[in-house]
C-alpha positions in Angstrom: 12.4 -8.2 -26.2 8.6 -9.0 -26.2 6.7 -6.1 -24.8 3.0 -6.4 -24.3 0.3 -3.7 -23.7 -0.5 -3.3 -20.1 -4.3 -3.7 -20.9 -3.8 -7.2 -22.5 -5.8 -10.0 -21.0 -9.1 -8.2 -20.1 -11.2 -9.3 -18.2 -9.1 -11.9 -16.8 -9.5 -13.8 -13.4 -11.9 -11.9 -11.2 -10.1 -9.6 -8.7 -6.6 -10.6 -9.8 -4.0 -8.3 -11.2 -6.4 -5.3 -11.4 -3.4 -3.0 -11.9 -3.1 -4.5 -15.4 -5.3 -1.7 -16.8 -4.6 1.5 -18.7 -2.8 4.3 -17.2 -4.1 7.9 -16.9 -1.9 10.9 -16.3 -2.6 12.7 -13.0 -2.0 16.3 -12.3 1.6 17.4 -11.8 2.2 17.3 -8.0 2.7 20.7 -6.3 5.9 19.4 -4.7 7.5 18.8 -8.2 10.1 19.4 -9.5 12.6 17.7 -7.2 14.8 14.6 -7.3 16.1 12.2 -4.8 12.9 12.2 -2.8 11.4 9.2 -1.0 7.9 7.9 -1.7 5.6 5.7 0.3 2.2 4.1 0.3 0.3 2.6 3.1 -2.8 2.8 5.4 -6.3 3.7 4.4 -7.2 7.3 3.9 -10.5 8.9 4.7 -11.5 8.4 1.2 -10.8 4.8 1.1 -7.7 4.9 -1.2 -4.3 4.2 0.2 -2.3 7.1 1.4 0.5 8.3 -0.8 3.4 10.2 0.7 6.4 12.0 -0.7 9.2 13.1 1.7 12.2 15.2 1.4 14.4 15.3 -1.6 16.3 18.0 -3.5 14.4 20.9 -5.1 17.5 23.0 -5.7 18.4 22.6 -2.0 17.7 19.7 0.4 14.0 19.6 1.7 12.3 18.1 4.8 8.8 18.8 3.7 6.1 15.9 3.7 3.3 15.6 1.1 0.3 13.3 1.3 -2.5 12.4 -1.1 -5.6 10.6 0.0 -7.4 10.5 -3.3 -4.9 8.5 -5.4 -2.7 11.3 -6.4 -5.3 13.7 -7.7 -4.6 16.2 -5.0 -1.6 16.7 -2.6 -1.4 18.6 0.6 1.6 19.4 2.8 1.5 17.6 6.1 2.0 20.1 9.0 4.5 18.5 11.2 6.2 19.4 14.5 9.9 19.1 15.0 11.3 16.4 12.7 14.2 15.3 10.6 16.5 18.0 9.0 16.3 18.7 5.2 17.9 15.9 3.2 17.8 13.9 -0.1 18.7 10.3 -0.8 16.8 9.4 2.3 15.3 5.9 3.1 11.7 5.6 4.1 9.6 2.6 5.0 6.5 1.7 6.9 4.0 -0.9 8.0 1.1 -1.6 10.3 0.2 -4.5 12.5 -3.0 -6.7 12.1 -5.9 -4.3 12.8 -7.6 -7.1 14.7 -4.8 -7.2 17.3 -4.8 -3.4 17.9 -6.8 -1.4 20.6 -10.4 -1.3 19.4 -9.4 -3.1 16.1 -7.2 -0.1 15.3 -3.8 -1.1 13.8 -0.4 0.2 14.9 1.2 1.9 12.0 4.7 3.4 11.9 6.7 5.4 9.3 10.5 5.5 9.4 13.0 8.0 7.9 16.6 6.8 7.9 19.9 8.5 6.9 20.3 10.5 3.7 22.3 13.5 2.4 21.9 16.8 4.3 23.7 19.9 3.5 26.1 19.3 6.3 26.9 15.8 5.2 25.6 12.2 5.5 23.1 11.4 8.2 23.0 8.4 10.6 19.8 9.2 12.4 16.5 7.3 12.7 13.1 9.0 13.0 9.6 7.4 13.5 6.1 8.6 13.2 2.9 6.8 14.3 0.7 9.8 13.4 1.0 9.5 9.6 3.8 12.1 9.5 2.2 14.7 11.8 4.6 14.3 14.6 8.0 12.5 14.8 10.3 10.9 17.3 14.1 10.8 16.9 14.7 7.3 17.9 18.5 7.5 17.6 20.9 10.4 16.5 23.8 8.1 15.6 22.8 4.6 14.7 25.3 1.8 14.9 25.5 1.5 11.1 26.9 5.0 10.8 26.2 7.8 8.3 25.1 6.8 4.8 22.8 7.6 2.0 20.7 5.3 -0.4 20.2 2.7 2.3 17.7 -0.1 2.0 15.2 -0.5 4.8 12.1 -2.4 5.5 9.8 -3.4 8.4 9.9 -7.2 9.2 6.5 -8.6 8.8 4.3 -8.8 10.9 5.9 -6.6 13.6 6.1 -2.8 12.7 8.7 -2.4 15.5 11.2 -4.6 13.8 13.2 -2.6 11.3 16.0 -3.8 9.0 18.6 -1.4 7.4 21.1 -2.5 4.7 23.6 -1.3 2.2 24.0 2.2 1.2 27.0 4.4 0.5 29.2 6.7 2.5 32.9 6.8 1.7 32.5 3.1 1.1 29.9 0.9 -0.6 28.1 -1.0 2.1 26.9 -4.6 1.9 25.8 -5.2 5.5 22.6 -5.8 7.3 21.4 -4.3 10.7 18.3 -5.2 12.7 16.4 -3.2 15.3 13.6 -4.8 17.3 12.7 -1.6 19.2 11.5 0.7 16.4 15.0 2.0 15.6 16.3 2.9 19.0 19.1 0.3 18.9 20.6 -1.8 16.1 22.7 -5.0 16.0 24.5 -6.3 12.9 23.1 -9.4 11.4 25.3 -12.3 10.5 24.5 -12.8 6.8 26.2 -13.7 3.5 27.6 -10.6 1.8 24.7 -8.6 0.3 24.6 -7.4 -3.3 25.8 -3.9 -3.7 23.1 -1.2 -4.0 20.4 -3.5 -2.6 16.7 -2.8 -2.2 14.7 -4.7 0.5 10.9 -5.0 0.8 8.5 -7.0 3.0 7.5 -10.4 1.3 5.7 -12.2 4.1 6.7 -13.9 6.2 10.2 -12.8 5.0 11.9 -10.1 3.1 12.7 -9.7 -0.7 16.2 -8.5 -1.7 16.6 -7.1 -5.2 19.6 -5.7 -7.0 20.1 -4.6 -10.6 21.5 -7.4 -12.7 23.9 -7.4 -15.7 20.8 -7.6 -18.0 19.2 -4.1 -18.5 15.7 -4.0 -17.0 16.0 -7.3 -15.1 16.5 -7.6 -11.3 18.4 -10.3 -9.4 16.1 -11.4 -6.6 16.8 -13.2 -3.3 14.7 -14.3 -0.3 16.2 -12.7 2.9 15.1 -14.8 5.8 15.8 -13.7 9.3 16.0 -16.2 12.2 13.0 -16.0 14.3 13.7 -15.1 18.0 11.0 -15.7 20.5 10.1 -13.1 23.2 11.9 -15.2 25.9 15.1 -15.4 23.8 14.9 -11.7 23.0 14.8 -10.7 26.8 17.7 -13.1 27.5 20.2 -10.9 25.6 23.5 -11.7 24.2 22.2 -13.4 21.1 23.5 -12.9 17.5 20.9 -12.6 14.9 21.6 -14.5 11.7 19.9 -14.5 8.3 20.0 -16.6 5.0 20.0 -15.3 1.5 18.3 -17.7 -0.9 18.6 -17.1 -4.8 15.3 -16.9 -6.5 16.2 -17.1 -10.1 19.3 -17.7 -12.5 20.2 -14.0 -12.3 20.7 -14.2 -8.5 22.4 -17.5 -8.9 24.9 -16.1 -11.4 25.1 -12.6 -9.8 28.5 -10.8 -10.2 29.0 -8.7 -7.2 31.7 -6.8 -8.9 29.0 -5.0 -10.8 28.5 -2.8 -7.9 30.7 -0.1 -9.2 28.5 0.2 -12.3 25.3 0.6 -10.2 24.7 4.2 -9.1 21.6 3.7 -7.2 19.4 0.9 -5.8 16.5 -0.1 -7.9 12.9 0.9 -7.0 10.6 -2.0 -6.6 7.1 -2.8 -5.4 5.2 -6.1 -4.9 1.9 -7.6 -5.7 1.8 -10.1 -2.8 -1.5 -11.7 -4.2 0.0 -12.5 -7.7 3.6 -13.0 -6.1 5.2 -10.7 -8.7 7.8 -7.8 -8.3 7.2 -4.7 -10.3 10.1 -2.5 -11.5 11.0 -0.1 -14.3 13.1 -0.6 -17.4 14.4 2.9 -18.1 16.0 2.0 -21.5 12.8 0.4 -23.0 10.6 2.8 -20.9 8.3 -0.1 -19.7 6.9 -1.9 -16.6 8.9 -5.1 -15.8 6.9 -7.8 -13.9 9.0 -10.7 -12.5 7.3 -13.6 -11.0 8.9 -14.4 -7.6 10.5 -17.8 -7.6 10.1 -18.9 -11.2 12.2 -16.4 -13.0 9.4 -15.6 -15.5 9.5 -11.9 -16.6 7.1 -9.9 -18.7 7.4 -6.5 -20.0 4.5 -4.1 -20.3 4.4 -0.9 -22.3 2.5 1.9 -20.6 0.6 4.0 -23.1 0.9 7.7 -22.8 3.7 7.4 -20.2 6.6 9.6 -21.4 9.6 7.7 -22.8 11.8 10.3 -21.2 11.3 8.7 -17.8 14.4 6.8 -18.0 15.9 6.8 -14.5 14.9 6.6 -10.9 11.2 6.1 -11.6 9.1 5.4 -8.3 6.5 2.6 -8.6 3.9 2.3 -5.9 1.4 -0.7 -5.8 -1.3 -1.0 -3.3 -1.2 -4.8 -3.6 1.8 -4.7 -1.4 -0.3 -4.7 1.9 1.8 -7.4 3.4 0.3 -8.2 6.8 -2.5 -10.3 7.5 -5.7 -8.5 8.1 -4.8 -5.8 5.5 -6.4 -7.5 2.4 -9.1 -4.9 2.4 -6.3 -2.3 1.6 -5.7 -3.9 -1.8 -7.6 -2.1 -4.6 -5.3 -3.2 -7.5 -3.8 0.2 -8.4 -0.3 1.3 -9.3 1.2 4.8 -9.4 4.2 5.9 -11.4 6.2 9.0 -10.5 9.1 10.3 -12.6 12.4 10.7 -11.1 11.9 14.5 -10.8 8.1 14.4 -10.1 7.1 16.3 -13.1 5.2 13.3 -14.5 2.7 11.1 -12.6 0.4 8.4 -13.7 -2.1 6.0 -12.1 -4.0 3.0 -13.4 -7.6 3.7 -14.5 -10.5 1.5 -13.3 -11.4 0.0 -16.6 -10.5 -3.5 -15.6 -12.2 -3.2 -12.3 -15.3 -1.8 -13.7 -15.6 -4.7 -16.3 -15.2 -7.2 -13.5 -17.6 -5.4 -11.1 -20.3 -5.3 -13.8 -19.8 -9.0 -14.4 -20.1 -9.8 -10.6 -23.3 -7.7 -10.3 -24.8 -9.5 -13.2 -23.9 -12.8 -12.0 -25.4 -12.0 -8.6 -28.6 -10.9 -10.2 -28.9 -14.1 -12.2 -28.3 -16.2 -9.1 -30.9 -14.3 -7.2 -33.4 -15.0 -10.0 -32.6 -18.7 -10.8 -31.3 -20.0 -7.3 -32.9 -17.6 -4.8 -29.5 -16.3 -3.4 -30.3 -13.1 -1.6 -28.8 -10.1 -3.5 -27.8 -8.6 -0.1 -25.8 -11.7 0.7 -24.1 -11.7 -2.7 -23.1 -8.1 -2.4 -22.3 -8.0 1.2 -20.5 -11.3 1.6 -19.4 -12.8 -1.7 -18.5 -9.7 -3.7 -15.9 -8.6 -1.0 -14.1 -12.0 -1.6 -13.8 -11.3 -5.3 -13.3 -7.6 -5.7 -12.4 -4.7 -3.5 -15.1 -2.2 -2.7 -15.0 1.2 -4.3 -12.8 3.4 -2.4 -15.4 5.6 -0.9 -17.2 2.5 0.4 -14.1 0.9 2.0 -14.2 0.2 5.7 -16.8 1.8 8.0 -18.6 5.0 6.9 -18.4 8.0 9.0 -21.8 8.9 10.4 -22.6 12.5 10.5 -26.0 13.7 11.7 -27.9 15.8 9.4 -28.3 19.2 10.9 -31.7 20.8 11.2 -33.7 17.8 10.3 -36.0 15.6 12.4 -35.7 11.9 12.3 -38.8 11.4 10.2 -40.4 8.3 8.9 -38.8 6.2 6.2 -40.0 3.5 3.9 -38.2 0.5 2.3 -38.6 1.1 -1.5 -36.2 -1.7 -2.6 -37.6 -5.1 -3.4 -37.6 -7.6 -1.9 -35.8 -6.5 1.3 -33.0 -4.3 2.8 -30.5 -5.6 5.2 -29.9 -4.3 8.7 -26.2 -4.5 9.6 -24.3 -4.3 12.8 -22.2 -1.5 11.5 -22.5 1.3 9.0 -20.5 -0.7 6.4 -21.8 -2.9 3.4 -19.4 -5.6 4.5 -20.7 -5.7 8.1 -22.7 -8.6 9.4 -26.5 -8.8 8.6 -28.4 -8.9 11.9 -32.0 -8.5 10.6 -33.8 -7.5 7.4 -36.7 -5.1 6.6 -39.2 -6.2 3.8 -40.3 -4.0 1.0 -42.9 -1.4 2.1 -42.0 -1.6 5.7 -42.0 1.8 7.6 -38.9 2.7 9.6 -38.7 5.0 12.6 -34.9 5.7 12.8 -32.9 6.2 16.0 -30.4 8.4 14.1 -30.1 9.8 10.6 -26.7 10.0 8.9 -25.6 11.1 5.5 -25.7 7.6 4.1 -27.1 5.3 6.9 -29.9 5.1 9.3 -29.5 3.8 12.7 -32.6 1.6 13.4 -34.1 -0.9 15.8 -35.3 -4.0 14.0 -36.4 -7.4 15.3 -35.1 -6.4 18.8 -31.7 -5.5 17.5 -30.1 -2.2 16.8 -28.3 -1.8 13.5 -27.7 0.2 10.4 -29.4 0.6 7.0 -28.0 2.0 3.8 -30.1 4.7 2.3 -29.0 4.6 -1.1 -27.4 1.6 -2.9 -26.8 3.1 -6.4 -23.1 2.7 -6.1 -23.8 -1.0 -5.6 -26.3 -1.2 -8.5 -29.3 -1.4 -6.2 -30.7 2.0 -6.6 -32.5 3.9 -3.8 -33.2 1.6 -0.8 -35.0 3.9 1.6 -37.1 7.1 1.1 -38.3 9.5 3.6 -42.1 9.8 3.7 -42.6 13.2 5.5 
């Protein structure tokens, strides 16, 4: 088997496959050790990184605690929740959000689900949902139609966070069925579909779903496209309709899949996607390496992960922030992966070596274009760069404006040549509504930690105070 180093190919295409960088070990999480927990990544935290969650599991006894990291796994805090699901392991967790442009005030609708699992009293058949990042929960149903089971597969059907599929799992039987809810888990109907592989995993693969199962070849997954029939709102309200789905093989392994292998598979595989590169990421426990399978072509690459313990043989969690499936969420993709050992005692995250190399190249290119072709640097950084690379996490999205206490607004001077942009929002990706030339004196309307709110050319906007993180240096200085 040909195994390559993860770092091979630097610098590579700009902004593509940024997770193909070295890994660094991050601190052992405070929730470890435990096994049979659920993990999830989604949404944008206050730091700009994706939220990471760990839920439930077995730490010598079933647990129902919820842990969240907002800084890429460096620190974890327990989420203080109200009444929620009982302590359990082998639970299913999924989540998704709507297009932020379609929500109220451009805020997306995000939902997390917890389904089934093994409690100390037996198997669970309940479904819980949270639209507050785990702080409060609603029991959508106590006894779902699919019955008690553990190790189920679940996924939100893109692009609707209220559409939920549940499949497979085990109870006294090994299940190979598929169920669909269109009301956030309150009610379910069985989907007419070819018999699913045993111990299946399902993840969103817009506009459909990806179905994965362990194959007869160690470290390789058999992959299928799971396509649900689309039902219009009019048809949905008519009632009495049976939902059907198709299962399309994506490679030779799924074409030649032997369903009798199910008795040999003790757990569903853990999988994540890079929807930009259209690859599936999984873990080969025997070779202790990351497996990258191209969706649809059957091409597979194996990457060794330096400094990752070879003892991480089973049940490794792989989270990738390139799985932001819905349209409108492209800004959530920073090109990072996180790897958690099955008992949580080891945790790794990709470093930013690949990102930093490409960011430096983009900045140098922008400077050269400004010198030779007169392309404004602000245009290059504010408009072109976001199309090529994600912003650093602390700059992602809109900045939080906090007034500086105890200070007058003062007078400020533009100290960056040749000009500084005035934007319609406190974000380096916001539209430019005006510019202030070098040497201009500014009387701000409001002073924040990183931005000034100003009036310029008859328009009210925002000016960044310090552009050092963008390679610009100081932009504005106070004169009094």
